[in-house]
KEVOKOL-600961 format. One record per residue (C-alpha): z, y, x; residue in one letter. Coordinates in steps of 0.2 Angstrom, whole numbers, padded with zeros to 4 digits, always signed. Each point is the difference from the previous one (the first is absolute). Layout:
N
ZYXA;...
//
This chain:
218
+0000+0000+0000X;-0006+0016+0008X;+0008+0017-0004X;-0017+0006-0007X;-0001-0015-0011X;+0018+0002-0006X;-0004+0018-0004X;-0015-0006-0010X;+0011-0012-0010X;+0013+0012-0004X;-0013+0012-0006X;-0006-0013-0012X;+0016-0006-0008X;+0013+0008-0012X;+0008+0015+0009X;+0017+0001+0006X;+0011+0011-0011X;+0010+0014+0007X;+0017-0009-0001X;-0006-0015+0011X;-0010+0011+0011X;+0017+0010+0004X;+0009-0016+0002X;-0013-0007+0012X;+0001+0016+0011X;+0019+0001-0001X;+0001-0019+0006X;-0010+0004+0015X;+0009+0016+0004X;+0018-0006-0002X;+0001-0019+0002X;-0003-0011+0016X;-0015-0011-0002X;-0007+0011-0014X;-0017-0010+0002X;+0008-0014-0010X;-0001+0010-0016X;-0013-0008-0012X;-0011+0014-0003X;-0013+0003-0014X;-0012-0015+0003X;+0014-0013-0001X;+0010+0010-0013X;-0015+0000-0012X;-0003-0019+0003X;+0019-0004-0004X;-0001+0011-0015X;-0016-0009-0007X;+0007-0017+0004X;+0015+0004-0011X;-0010+0008-0013X;-0012-0015-0002X;+0014-0014+0001X;+0013+0008-0011X;+0016-0006+0009X;+0016+0003-0009X;+0011-0001+0016X;-0006+0004+0018X;+0010-0003+0016X;-0004+0011+0015X;+0007-0005+0017X;+0000+0015+0012X;+0000+0017-0009X;-0002+0011+0015X;-0003+0018-0007X;-0004-0006-0017X;-0019+0003-0001X;-0004-0018-0004X;+0014-0001-0013X;-0006+0015-0009X;-0018-0007+0000X;+0006-0017-0007X;+0011+0008-0013X;-0015+0011-0006X;-0009-0015-0005X;+0014-0008-0010X;-0001-0001-0019X;+0013+0007-0011X;+0017-0010+0003X;-0006-0006+0017X;+0012+0001+0015X;-0002+0001+0019X;+0015-0006+0011X;-0002+0006+0018X;+0010-0004+0015X;+0002+0009+0016X;+0011-0007+0014X;+0001+0016+0010X;+0013+0010-0007X;-0005+0015+0010X;-0015+0002-0011X;+0010+0001-0016X;+0002+0019-0002X;-0018+0004+0004X;-0007-0014-0011X;+0012+0002-0015X;-0005+0018-0002X;-0018-0004-0001X;+0002-0014-0012X;+0012+0009-0011X;-0011+0015-0001X;-0016-0010-0004X;-0007-0002-0018X;+0004-0018+0000X;+0018+0001+0006X;+0006-0009-0016X;-0010-0015+0004X;+0006-0002+0018X;+0017-0009+0005X;+0002+0005+0019X;+0013-0009+0010X;+0006+0000+0018X;+0002-0018+0006X;-0008-0016+0006X;-0012-0007-0013X;+0003-0017+0006X;+0018+0001-0005X;+0000+0013-0014X;-0016-0005-0010X;+0006-0017-0006X;+0016+0008-0006X;-0010+0010-0013X;-0003-0015-0011X;-0018+0006-0003X;-0016-0010+0002X;-0015+0011+0006X;-0018+0001-0005X;-0005+0009+0016X;+0007+0002+0017X;-0005+0012+0013X;+0006-0005+0018X;+0000+0014+0013X;+0017-0004+0009X;+0005-0007+0016X;-0015-0010+0007X;+0012-0013+0008X;+0006-0004-0017X;-0016-0002-0009X;+0001-0019-0001X;+0018+0002-0007X;-0006+0012-0013X;-0013-0013-0005X;+0012-0014-0001X;+0011+0010-0011X;-0014+0003-0012X;-0007-0017+0000X;+0012-0013+0008X;-0008-0017+0004X;+0015-0011-0006X;+0005+0008-0017X;-0013+0011-0008X;+0013+0004-0014X;+0009+0010+0012X;-0014+0011+0006X;-0001+0018-0006X;-0019+0000-0004X;-0006-0004-0017X;-0015-0011-0003X;-0016+0010+0001X;+0009+0013+0010X;-0007+0010+0015X;+0006+0002+0017X;-0008+0015+0010X;+0005-0001+0019X;-0004+0015+0011X;-0004+0000+0019X;-0006-0018+0000X;-0012+0003+0014X;+0013+0010+0010X;-0012+0012+0009X;-0011-0015+0005X;+0015-0008+0010X;-0001-0016-0010X;-0016-0005+0010X;+0006+0007+0017X;+0008-0013+0011X;+0010+0013+0010X;+0011+0003-0016X;+0004-0019-0003X;+0018+0003+0006X;+0003+0016-0010X;+0012-0004-0014X;-0008+0011-0013X;-0017-0007+0003X;+0007-0018-0001X;+0008+0005-0017X;-0017+0006-0006X;-0010-0015+0007X;+0013-0012-0007X;-0001+0008-0017X;-0019-0001+0000X;+0000-0018+0005X;+0013-0004-0014X;-0011+0009-0013X;-0016-0008+0006X;+0007-0018-0002X;+0009+0003-0017X;-0010-0009-0013X;+0010+0008-0014X;-0008+0017+0003X;-0017+0009+0001X;-0001+0012+0014X;-0012+0013+0008X;+0003+0012+0015X;-0008+0017-0002X;-0004+0009+0017X;+0007+0016-0008X;+0010+0011+0012X;+0011-0013+0010X;-0004-0015-0011X;+0005-0003-0018X;+0002-0017-0007X;-0001-0003-0019X;+0008-0017-0006X;+0000-0007-0018X;+0013-0013-0004X;-0009-0013-0011X;+0016-0007-0007X;
//
């Protein structure tokens, strides 16, 4: 994806509204690793996937600055709910103000904590999950959603979608010099688990840093 081609794409999709534009700028100005923010292309895709699949409950693992949470929540039908977990409590003040002041604040339940520990406590089964947390824990997230031994304990409903970000990991998944990098190992292990799981349909999109869409056939 060249910069020129990305500009062309952004010129031919729905425009980023002022609120998300300001959030995108603020993220890059005030937070470390601001480039992790979703941005308009991914945000529009997430919103559309929600709009066409009509999930009742969405789980987001890794809120960061709240851009993707707001995008997901904007696609929800009336009564839909997004539960989003951010493990880094230093982000709470920044992120909470942007979520609370958004037009979809009433649809978002933003929590600080480890989703692996806290999400099962909600007592909620999810129709969609967006994974964008600790890359080393991607296999653990997947097993929480679709455990191999007892499917009744999984958090994903039959027919549900998992959307996993960063699954190409800046190309490191095919670069031998990163074979001992823990984050790369996490992503590659996740990709292998998904590829060999006959319970799901899956496709990897070369969007930004790689986006995998997984559908649990049930």
